[in-house]
C-alpha positions in Angstrom: 55.6 108.6 107.1 54.0 111.4 105.2 50.7 113.2 105.0 47.7 111.1 104.1 45.5 111.7 101.1 42.5 109.4 100.9 41.5 107.4 97.8 38.0 108.3 96.4 35.2 106.3 98.0 34.0 103.3 96.1 31.6 100.4 96.6 33.5 97.3 97.4 33.4 95.1 94.3 34.9 92.0 95.8 33.3 89.6 98.3 35.4 88.0 101.0 35.7 84.8 99.0 36.9 86.6 95.9 39.4 88.6 98.0 40.7 85.4 99.5 41.3 83.8 96.1 43.3 86.9 95.0 45.3 86.6 98.2 46.1 83.0 97.4 47.2 83.9 93.9 49.3 86.8 95.3 51.1 84.5 97.7 51.9 82.1 94.8 53.1 85.0 92.7 55.3 86.3 95.5 56.8 82.8 95.9 57.4 82.3 92.1 59.0 85.8 91.7 61.4 85.0 94.6 62.1 81.5 93.3 62.9 82.8 89.8 65.6 85.0 91.2 66.8 82.3 93.6 67.1 79.7 90.7 69.2 82.2 88.7 71.7 82.6 91.5 71.8 79.4 93.5 70.4 77.0 91.0 72.8 77.4 88.1 76.5 76.8 87.8 78.5 80.0 87.7 82.0 79.4 86.6 82.8 83.1 85.9 82.0 84.3 89.4 80.1 87.3 88.0 77.1 88.0 90.1 73.8 87.1 88.3 71.6 89.2 90.6 68.0 90.1 90.7 65.5 92.1 92.8 63.5 89.9 95.2 62.6 92.9 97.4 61.6 95.2 94.6 59.4 92.5 93.2 57.7 91.7 96.4 56.4 95.2 96.9 54.6 95.1 93.5 52.8 91.8 93.9 49.4 92.9 95.1 49.3 95.8 92.7 50.0 93.5 89.7 47.7 90.8 90.9 44.8 93.2 91.2 45.4 94.4 87.7 46.0 91.1 85.8 43.5 88.9 87.8 40.7 91.4 88.0 41.0 94.7 86.0 42.9 94.3 82.7 41.4 93.4 79.4 43.1 92.1 76.3 43.1 95.7 74.9 45.2 97.1 77.8 48.9 97.6 77.6 51.2 97.7 80.7 54.7 99.0 81.3 56.2 97.1 84.3 59.0 98.7 86.3 62.3 97.0 85.5 63.0 95.4 88.9 59.5 93.7 88.9 60.2 91.6 85.9 60.1 88.3 88.0 56.5 89.2 89.0 55.4 89.7 85.4 56.9 86.4 84.4 55.3 84.7 87.4 51.9 86.1 86.5 52.3 85.1 82.8 53.2 81.5 83.9 50.0 81.3 86.0 48.0 82.6 83.1 49.4 80.0 80.8 51.5 82.5 78.8 54.9 81.2 79.8 56.3 77.7 79.6 57.6 76.6 83.0 60.9 75.6 81.4 61.7 79.3 81.3 61.2 80.0 85.0 64.8 79.0 86.0 66.4 80.9 83.1 66.3 84.5 84.3 69.4 86.3 83.0 70.6 83.3 81.1 71.2 83.0 77.3 67.9 82.4 75.5 66.0 82.8 78.8 64.1 85.5 80.6 65.7 88.9 80.3 67.0 90.8 83.3 64.3 93.5 82.7 61.1 93.2 80.7 61.9 93.1 77.0 59.2 93.4 74.4 61.3 91.7 71.7 63.6 89.3 73.6 61.3 87.8 76.3 59.4 84.6 75.4 56.1 85.7 77.1 53.9 88.8 76.6 55.7 92.0 77.5 54.1 95.2 76.3 57.0 97.6 76.9 60.8 97.2 77.4 61.6 99.0 80.6 65.3 98.5 81.3 66.0 102.2 81.2 64.7 103.6 84.4 62.1 106.4 83.8 62.1 105.9 80.0 60.0 102.7 80.0 57.5 104.3 82.3 56.8 107.1 79.8 56.6 104.7 76.9 53.0 103.8 77.7 52.1 107.5 77.5 53.6 107.9 74.1 51.9 104.6 73.0 48.6 106.1 74.0 49.3 109.2 71.9 50.5 107.1 69.0 47.3 105.0 69.1 45.2 108.2 69.2 47.0 109.3 66.1 46.5 106.0 64.3 42.8 105.9 65.0 42.3 109.5 63.9 43.9 108.7 60.5 42.8 105.1 60.1 39.4 104.6 61.7 39.5 100.8 61.0 42.6 100.4 63.2 42.1 98.1 66.2 40.8 99.8 69.4 42.9 100.0 72.6 42.1 100.1 76.2 44.1 101.6 79.1 47.8 102.4 78.9 49.2 101.5 82.3 52.6 102.3 83.8 53.8 100.6 87.0 56.8 102.5 88.2 59.0 102.7 91.3 58.9 105.9 93.4 62.7 106.4 92.7 61.9 106.7 89.0 60.1 110.0 89.7 63.6 111.5 90.1 64.1 111.0 86.4 63.7 114.2 84.3 62.1 112.1 81.5 59.1 111.6 83.7 58.4 115.3 84.2 59.0 116.3 80.6 56.3 113.8 79.6 53.9 114.7 82.4 54.1 118.4 81.7 53.4 118.1 77.9 50.0 119.9 77.4 48.5 117.2 75.2 48.9 114.6 77.9 46.2 116.1 80.1 43.6 114.9 77.5 44.7 111.2 77.6 42.1 109.7 79.9 43.3 106.2 79.0 46.5 106.7 81.0 46.9 105.1 84.4 50.2 105.3 86.4 50.7 103.4 89.6 53.6 104.4 91.7 55.1 101.7 94.0 55.7 104.0 96.9 58.0 101.8 99.0 60.2 104.8 100.2 63.4 103.0 99.5 66.1 103.6 96.9 69.0 101.3 96.1 71.2 102.4 99.0 68.9 103.8 101.7 65.6 104.5 103.2 64.4 107.8 101.7 64.1 110.3 104.5 61.3 112.4 103.0 59.8 111.6 99.7 57.7 114.9 99.8 54.5 113.2 98.6 52.6 116.5 98.7 55.1 118.0 96.2 54.7 115.1 93.8 50.9 115.2 94.1 50.9 118.9 93.4 53.1 118.5 90.3 50.8 115.9 88.8 47.7 117.9 89.7 49.2 121.0 88.1 49.6 119.1 84.9 45.9 118.1 84.9 46.1 114.6 86.3 43.8 113.0 88.8 45.8 112.1 91.8 44.8 109.2 94.1 46.8 108.1 97.2 46.4 104.8 98.8 48.2 105.0 102.1 46.4 102.7 104.5 44.5 99.5 103.9 41.0 98.9 105.2 42.1 96.7 108.2 44.2 99.4 109.9 41.7 102.1 108.7 39.1 100.2 110.8 41.4 100.6 113.9 41.6 104.3 113.2 37.8 104.5 113.9 38.1 102.9 117.4 38.7 104.8 120.6 42.4 105.8 120.5 42.4 105.3 116.7 42.9 109.0 115.9 46.0 108.9 118.1 47.2 105.8 116.3 46.7 107.4 113.0 48.6 110.5 114.0 51.4 108.5 115.4 51.7 106.4 112.3 51.6 109.3 109.9 54.0 111.5 111.9 56.5 108.6 112.2 59.6 109.2 110.1 60.1 106.8 107.2 63.3 105.4 108.8 61.4 104.7 112.1 58.6 103.0 110.3 61.1 100.8 108.4 62.8 99.9 111.7 59.4 99.0 113.1 59.0 96.4 110.3 62.3 94.8 111.4 61.2 94.5 115.1 60.0 91.2 116.6 56.3 90.7 117.1 56.6 91.3 120.9 58.4 94.7 120.3 55.8 96.2 117.9 53.4 97.5 120.6 56.1 99.4 122.5 57.5 100.9 119.3 54.0 102.0 118.1 53.2 103.7 121.4 56.6 105.4 121.5 58.0 107.4 124.3 55.1 110.0 124.5 52.1 107.8 123.7 48.8 108.8 125.1 46.7 106.7 127.4 44.1 106.3 124.7 46.8 105.0 122.3 48.2 102.6 125.0 44.7 101.4 125.6 44.0 100.6 122.0 47.3 98.9 121.4 47.1 96.8 124.5 43.8 95.4 123.4 45.1 94.1 120.1 46.7 90.7 119.7 50.4 91.2 119.1 50.4 89.3 115.8 47.4 91.2 114.6 49.0 94.5 115.5 52.2 93.5 113.6 50.0 92.7 110.6 48.0 96.0 111.0 51.1 98.3 110.8 51.9 96.5 107.6 48.5 97.1 106.1 49.3 99.7 103.5 47.1 100.7 100.6 49.4 99.1 98.0 48.9 95.7 99.6 45.1 95.8 100.1 43.7 93.9 97.1 40.2 95.0 97.6 41.1 98.6 97.8 43.3 98.3 94.8 40.6 96.7 92.7 38.0 99.3 93.7 40.5 102.1 92.9 41.4 100.9 89.5 37.7 100.5 88.6 36.7 104.0 89.5 39.4 106.3 88.2 38.5 109.3 86.0 38.3 108.2 82.3 38.6 111.8 81.0 42.0 112.7 82.3 45.2 110.8 83.2 45.4 109.3 86.6 48.3 108.6 88.9 47.8 106.3 91.9 50.4 106.6 94.7 50.3 103.2 96.4 52.2 102.9 99.7 54.0 99.6 99.9 56.7 97.8 101.8 59.9 96.8 99.9 60.4 93.1 100.5 56.8 92.6 101.5 56.4 89.1 103.0 60.1 88.3 102.7 62.7 88.0 105.5 64.3 91.1 104.1 61.1 93.1 104.5 61.9 96.8 105.2 65.7 96.3 105.5 67.4 99.4 104.3 69.9 97.4 102.2 67.5 94.9 100.7 67.4 96.3 97.2 69.6 93.6 95.6 69.9 91.3 98.6 69.3 87.6 97.9 67.6 85.2 100.3 69.7 82.4 101.7 68.6 78.8 101.1 67.3 78.5 104.6 65.2 81.7 104.1 63.9 80.4 100.8 62.9 77.1 102.3 61.0 78.8 105.1 59.3 81.1 102.6 58.2 78.0 100.6 56.5 76.6 103.7 54.7 79.9 104.4 53.5 80.0 100.8 52.4 76.4 100.8 54.9 75.1 98.2 58.3 73.4 98.1 61.7 74.6 97.1 62.5 71.1 95.7 59.5 71.5 93.3 59.3 75.3 93.0 57.2 75.6 89.8 54.2 73.4 90.8 51.0 74.9 89.6 48.0 75.8 91.7 45.9 72.8 92.6 43.6 71.9 89.8 40.0 72.6 90.4 40.5 75.1 93.1 39.0 78.6 92.7 42.5 80.1 92.4 43.4 77.8 89.5 40.0 78.4 87.8 40.5 82.2 88.0 44.0 81.9 86.5 42.6 79.8 83.6 39.7 82.2 83.1 41.9 85.3 83.1 44.4 83.6 80.8 41.7 83.2 78.3 40.3 86.7 78.8 43.7 88.3 78.3 44.7 86.3 75.3 45.3 88.6 72.3 44.9 88.2 68.6 48.0 88.8 66.5 48.2 92.2 64.9 47.2 92.0 61.2 49.9 92.3 58.6 50.4 95.8 57.3 49.2 96.2 53.7 52.0 96.6 51.1 53.2 100.2 50.6 55.1 101.4 47.6 57.7 104.0 48.4 59.2 105.4 45.2 63.0 105.2 44.7 63.0 108.7 43.2 60.6 111.6 42.7 62.2 112.5 39.4 62.5 116.2 40.0 65.8 117.7 38.8 68.0 119.5 41.4 69.6 122.3 39.4 70.1 125.1 41.9 72.5 125.1 44.9 70.5 123.8 47.9 71.2 122.5 51.4 70.3 119.0 52.3 68.0 120.4 55.0 66.1 122.5 52.5 65.9 119.5 50.2 64.3 117.4 52.9 61.6 120.1 53.2 61.0 120.1 49.4 61.0 116.2 49.3 58.3 116.0 52.0 56.1 118.6 50.3 56.5 117.0 46.9 55.7 113.6 48.4 52.1 114.6 49.0 51.6 115.1 45.3 53.9 112.5 43.8 53.4 109.6 46.2 50.2 110.2 48.2 49.9 106.6 49.6 53.4 106.9 51.1 52.7 110.4 52.2 49.6 109.3 54.1 51.7 107.1 56.3 54.3 109.8 57.1 54.0 111.6 60.4 56.6 114.3 61.3 57.6 115.5 64.8 59.8 118.3 66.1 60.6 120.0 69.4 59.5 123.5 68.5 61.9 123.7 65.5 59.6 122.7 62.7 60.0 126.0 60.7 63.7 126.2 61.3 64.2 122.7 60.0 62.3 123.3 56.8 59.1 121.4 57.6 56.9 124.4 56.8 55.8 123.3 53.3 54.9 119.8 54.6 52.9 121.4 57.5 51.1 123.8 55.2 49.9 120.8 53.2 49.1 118.3 55.9 48.3 120.3 59.1 49.3 119.8 62.7 47.8 116.9 64.6 45.9 117.6 67.8 43.8 115.5 70.1 41.1 118.2 69.6 40.9 120.6 66.7 41.6 124.2 67.6 40.6 127.4 65.8 43.4 129.0 63.8 43.1 132.7 64.5 45.6 133.6 61.8 44.0 131.8 58.9 43.0 135.1 57.4 46.5 136.7 57.8 47.8 137.1 54.3 51.4 137.7 55.5 51.7 134.4 57.4 53.9 131.9 55.7 53.5 128.9 58.1 49.9 127.8 58.4 49.5 126.2 61.9 46.2 124.5 61.6 45.7 122.1 64.5 43.3 119.3 63.4 42.7 115.7 64.2 43.8 114.8 60.6 47.1 116.7 60.7 50.4 114.9 60.1 52.8 116.9 62.2 53.2 116.5 65.9 54.8 119.3 68.0 56.1 118.6 71.5 57.7 121.8 72.7 61.4 122.1 73.5 61.8 118.5 74.9 64.0 116.2 72.9 63.4 113.3 75.2 59.7 113.6 74.6 60.3 113.8 70.9 62.2 110.5 70.6 59.9 108.8 73.1 56.9 109.6 70.9 59.0 108.7 67.8 59.7 105.2 69.1 56.0 104.5 69.8 54.8 105.9 66.5 57.4 103.5 64.9 55.9 100.5 66.7 52.2 100.9 65.6 52.8 98.4 62.7 53.5 95.6 65.2 51.1 96.7 67.9 48.0 97.4 65.8 48.9 96.5 62.2 49.0 100.1 61.0 52.3 101.2 59.4 53.6 104.7 60.0 56.8 106.3 58.8 57.7 108.7 61.7 60.2 111.4 60.9 61.6 113.7 63.6 63.8 116.8 63.1 65.9 118.3 65.8 69.1 120.3 66.0 71.9 117.9 65.6 73.9 119.1 68.7 70.9 117.8 70.8 71.0 114.3 69.4 73.2 113.4 72.4 70.6 114.7 74.8 68.0 112.4 73.3 70.3 109.4 72.8 69.2 107.1 75.6 65.5 107.2 74.9 66.1 107.1 71.1 68.2 104.0 71.6 65.6 102.6 74.0 62.9 103.1 71.3 64.9 101.1 68.7 65.7 98.4 71.3 61.9 98.1 72.0 61.1 97.7 68.3 60.3 101.2 67.2 61.4 102.0 63.7 61.7 105.7 62.7 63.8 108.3 61.0 65.7 110.9 63.1 67.0 113.9 61.3 69.7 115.9 63.0 70.0 119.3 61.4 71.9 121.6 61.1 75.0 119.7 62.0 78.7 120.2 62.5 80.6 123.5 62.5 79.1 124.4 59.1 76.6 126.4 61.0 79.6 128.6 61.8 77.9 131.8 63.1 76.2 129.8 65.9 79.6 128.9 67.4 80.7 126.1 69.7 77.4 125.9 71.5 75.7 124.6 68.4 78.3 122.3 66.8 78.1 118.5 66.8 81.3 116.6 66.8 80.5 113.0 68.0 77.1 112.5 66.3 78.6 110.7 63.2 80.1 108.1 65.5 76.8 107.9 67.5 74.9 107.1 64.3 77.4 104.5 63.1 77.5 102.7 66.5 73.7 102.6 67.1 72.2 99.1 66.6 69.1 98.8 64.6 69.8 102.0 62.7 71.4 103.1 59.4 73.3 106.4 59.6 73.3 108.7 56.6 75.0 112.0 55.7 74.5 112.8 52.0 76.2 115.9 50.5 74.0 116.6 47.5 70.3 117.2 47.1 69.8 114.2 44.7 71.7 111.9 47.1 69.5 113.0 49.9 66.3 112.3 48.0 67.5 108.8 47.0 68.8 107.9 50.4 65.8 109.3 52.3 63.3 107.4 50.2 65.3 104.3 50.7 65.2 104.9 54.5 61.4 105.4 54.4 61.0 102.1 52.6 62.6 100.3 55.5 60.5 101.8 58.3 57.4 100.1 59.8 57.7 96.5 58.6 59.0 93.1 59.7 62.8 93.2 59.5 62.9 96.9 59.0 65.3 99.4 60.4 65.5 103.0 61.8 67.6 105.7 60.2 69.5 108.8 61.3 70.3 111.6 58.9 72.8 114.3 59.6 71.9 117.3 57.4 73.2 120.8 56.9 72.0 124.3 56.1 74.9 124.9 53.7 73.9 125.2 50.1 75.9 122.9 47.8 76.1 123.2 44.0 74.5 120.0 42.5 76.9 120.3 39.5 79.7 119.1 41.8 77.9 115.7 42.0 78.5 115.1 38.2 75.3 113.2 37.8 75.2 111.1 34.6 72.6 112.1 32.1 72.2 108.6 30.7 69.2 107.0 32.6 70.9 103.7 33.1 74.1 105.3 34.5 71.9 107.6 36.6 70.2 104.5 38.1 73.6 103.0 38.7 74.6 106.1 40.7 71.4 105.9 42.7 72.2 102.3 43.7 75.7 103.3 44.7 74.4 106.2 46.8 71.9 104.0 48.7 74.7 101.5 49.2 76.9 104.0 51.0 78.9 106.0 48.5 80.4 106.3 45.1 83.6 107.5 43.3 83.1 111.1 42.1 86.1 111.1 39.8 85.9 109.0 36.7 89.6 108.4 35.9 91.2 105.0 36.2 92.0 104.2 39.9 95.3 102.8 38.8 96.4 106.3 37.9 95.6 107.8 41.3 98.3 108.9 43.7 96.0 109.8 46.6 92.4 109.3 47.4 90.3 112.1 49.1 87.2 110.9 51.0 84.5 113.3 51.9 81.1 113.2 53.7 78.3 115.7 53.7 78.6 119.4 53.4 82.4 119.4 53.3 82.4 117.9 49.7 82.9 121.3 47.9 86.2 121.6 49.8 87.2 118.0 48.9 86.5 118.6 45.2 88.4 121.9 45.2 91.3 120.2 47.0 91.4 117.5 44.3 91.5 120.2 41.6 94.3 122.0 43.5 96.3 118.8 43.8 95.9 118.2 40.0 97.4 121.6 39.4 100.4 120.4 41.4 100.7 117.3 39.2 99.0 114.9 41.7 96.1 112.8 40.5 93.6 112.6 43.3 90.6 110.3 43.3 87.5 111.6 45.1 85.1 109.3 47.0 81.8 110.7 48.3 80.3 108.8 51.1 76.6 109.0 51.7 76.7 106.5 54.6 80.0 105.8 56.5 77.8 103.4 58.4 77.0 101.1 55.4 80.6 101.3 54.3 81.8 100.2 57.7 79.4 97.3 57.6 80.9 96.3 54.3 84.3 96.4 55.9 83.2 94.3 58.9 81.5 91.7 56.7 84.8 90.8 55.0 85.7 87.2 55.5 82.2 86.2 56.4 80.4 83.6 54.3 77.1 85.4 54.5 75.9 87.8 51.8 77.9 91.0 52.1 77.9 94.4 50.4 80.7 95.0 48.0 80.6 98.8 48.3 83.9 99.0 50.1 85.7 97.1 47.3 84.1 99.3 44.7 85.2 102.5 46.4 88.7 101.3 47.3 89.8 98.7 44.7 92.2 96.3 46.3 94.5 96.3 43.3 95.1 100.0 43.4 96.2 101.0 47.0 96.9 104.7 47.5 97.2 107.0 50.6 93.9 108.2 51.9 92.8 111.6 53.3 89.4 111.6 55.0 87.5 114.9 55.6 84.5 115.1 57.8 82.6 117.9 59.6 82.7 115.7 62.7 85.2 113.8 64.7 87.9 112.4 62.4 88.0 109.0 64.0 84.7 108.2 62.3 86.4 107.3 59.1 89.7 106.0 60.4 88.6 102.4 59.8 89.2 103.1 56.0 93.0 102.6 56.7 92.2 98.9 57.0 90.4 98.6 53.7 93.7 98.0 51.9 96.3 98.8 54.5 96.8 102.3 53.2 98.5 105.2 55.0 95.8 107.6 56.1 95.3 111.1 57.4 91.9 111.8 59.0 90.8 115.5 59.1 87.8 116.6 61.2 86.7 118.5 64.2 88.1 117.8 67.6 87.8 121.1 69.5 85.0 123.4 70.5 84.6 126.1 67.9 83.6 129.8 68.0 81.4 132.1 66.0 82.7 132.8 62.5 81.9 132.4 58.9 82.2 129.0 57.2 85.6 129.5 55.6 87.1 130.7 58.9 85.5 127.8 60.8 86.9 125.3 58.3 90.3 126.8 58.5 90.2 126.9 62.4 89.5 123.1 62.5 91.8 122.2 59.6 89.1 121.0 57.2 89.5 123.7 54.6 91.0 123.3 51.1 94.5 124.2 52.2 94.5 121.7 55.0 93.2 118.9 52.7 95.9 119.7 50.0 98.6 119.8 52.7 97.5 116.4 54.1 97.5 114.9 50.6 101.0 116.2 49.8 102.3 115.2 53.2 101.2 111.6 52.6 103.2 111.7 49.4 106.3 113.0 51.1 106.0 116.4 49.5 
């Protein structure tokens, strides 16, 4: 085992009777958590033969930590992220608190039952954070704390919050997401953060030889955190004060982790000899020989993470002015027959072992869900804490009108990225109520993604206002004023942090009844880097808008390192999200306002925009001048696309379909084909995602979008050429719209630095390639 760091001294808050009540509850929680997994595996028919699984050992190590919190320290204002593999403990606690119907206890990993890992939206009981993604869920509480700070600084009447607690396994500290979050400079000001690390020194496959606790402590301390380590409980600490106790402590702390784990597996009559070892001193032998064998076996198991009194005292005395991490030493499988076994991670107890455990816990496998005896101090505490922790439902968010259009003409060539910057800046003047709910984020690319105008008008949010030393510099274009009322949040070059914060900003409407419209910009090639936490945020109920810009090979001089090929498919495939890629400035305005209107409300959805820095002439969009026809075009754009050509589809010989910045080439290719005597229809897609949904909804009785039929009339089949600055398979589904022959053009190889025409020619998405594909489909 590793070097000891003592917890700060604290007056003992619990009397012996109170501690004993908590121990009784902890024993029942350990039983329930074990029985929940057992029922899922042995208690249900399994015709498929697929393992159900569960984590009895990983749950057992967390029991005392969670009991100390839920039954002593937490208030209804606190929010807790529970490590994935401890979900049975959370459900067991919620059951004892009256927050979970006992009918759900046998339903772990069953349809309609308890989820495999804590799920905020899918579990039937109170779950504050979804934590299935290891490392990602642990940081969610951190971003929720920051999101609440933001909400309270802008809307003082928003509900208060308490602590934001993360319970994580020591193996989760291997995840890069943890350290990106811990190192963010603003985090050091979040005194409401409390992390508790279940330091059981075992991973999935093995006993960890050396967890390097001092290195982990130093990394947290360097980031401004208070670090508390609970290594030994008070019982064994008392032995350390006896004659020979110093030698006992030295022996236990110099013992390798593997040897300590083996000690736990030894019989009671073997423990003394293993503790003394081959070179034990006479003083150590004398101390050990004077201790009852059972008491000695219990003492070596007395780690800080299982000492309820020590845990309660520690949680009550942490620093409130900076974040705190508590390293709590525990035993994986604590109290189970698999205790300390190197392969106990997913091991399941046998029926005989479960029955023996039931006897030890004072319950019965044949009646596993029996409540604590009515009228006992333990039952009374459960009832009292259940009432204390009960929350009021978040108030409904007030109605918010997001305009469908800002009404400003787009006459000059402009990129969709530049148009976004203009839209946000105009929003402050044209729709101030909607603008007040917008918060933008970026990973140190605010200026290069055209957020400068918005930032100049709204400022940069900071936990504490900072003096702007450049406010009198007449040559400065971007005014970086850091104030508590700012509406832009900067996180440094860390895309994982960006989308982690984005997800929690997008959940404030359901947590505290305050609607936000979070918008994040990042370079589109890095969407893949942020994909898992972005997807996690949506799964957990966070609604937001992610803007990937610039995208594709259109940013030609940047070369292959800054191209994005697969992101169109990522957006199309992401649940809970609508993917957009408008070509023209007006389309971007319409679609973006539409996306904003769907964020931060019951039944809402996230959005992903793929934008470009390539200026596009708005005249190519052929916008109608008639107001009614213009509104018709808007509705088509927000439905997924429109036909750019106005001739009768019955006269078309080929249909060209384009998306985003490639539309000028598509239009020019249609003109070139017309000069060859070929009539080409042109379809401009604003959202392949919505068009694909229309395709999938065919044949369903439910309400469906008719955009696919409008774009590709069934009565007039023609060969199709699709063109996309992304992977060509994204639009390949269009072949099934009418059974047309199709040729999909796009980017499938890494690029190189060049100008735009050369890049398009290199990847076969230039005018010549489009014309050739169209003629080829016609046999010419």
